[in-house]
Phi, psi and omega in degrees: 000112185264136175073349182258192178279155178234153180295134185288139178280165172295154180300133176278318176275111185268010179301125179086348180271141177248132176284131178251126179280107180242025179092180188284348187265346184231150166248121182235130177236142179235131174240124185290336179196087184272109180265128179302137181304137175081356180269146175286148175302132182236008178084356179273127174280132184235067173293153181212141178232123178246143184229129173231154172288137181309132179090354178251147179275332187278144175289132172274321182221149169220131179249128180237081181279058182297155178291340171224134177074037180301138182201176173216168183229142168252122185054065183308137181099336180255335184228157180292159176290153181245123179301140182273120175287126181238127179284158177306130178080000181261140176277158176302322179296319177300321180295323178288314182299333177301330176297323179283325183282343176242082190306331178297321178296316180296315178300322179298319178295318178297322178296321177295334176275010179064039177237049184302318183298317179291318179305319181290334184274348183290145177258137181307316184298322181294319179292317180296321177297319178300316178300317179296320179297317179297315180300315182295315178297318180297319180296319179296316182292319182294327181287340181282000000 
């Protein structure tokens, strides 16, 4: 794609990123608080979850359950961010993990990212396990 926007790649510098086992079809990384370079601390927690199809460099999905302005992206870099709907009493991270715990929703997002074949190959248990891993890592980081 010349002169236009391009789909964002997975992070090359994996410092602070945790690998999440979501089965053989996906690469999932979780960062408990990704601060944009050069910015002063502003008190906003910026957890981030990036998802790529195994073997591809580009992110298919990115979830940003920030403490303010929580959102997600389908094909980050090519499409605008989508505000994250959060239910009363629910944390932004809980709202994101719900995508993993309700595999049809997650598959739908992957299909919107034009990854239908991979979406069909995913196993519910692998997605639910990924959600549990993210929740557990977040709890450990938050407690520190």
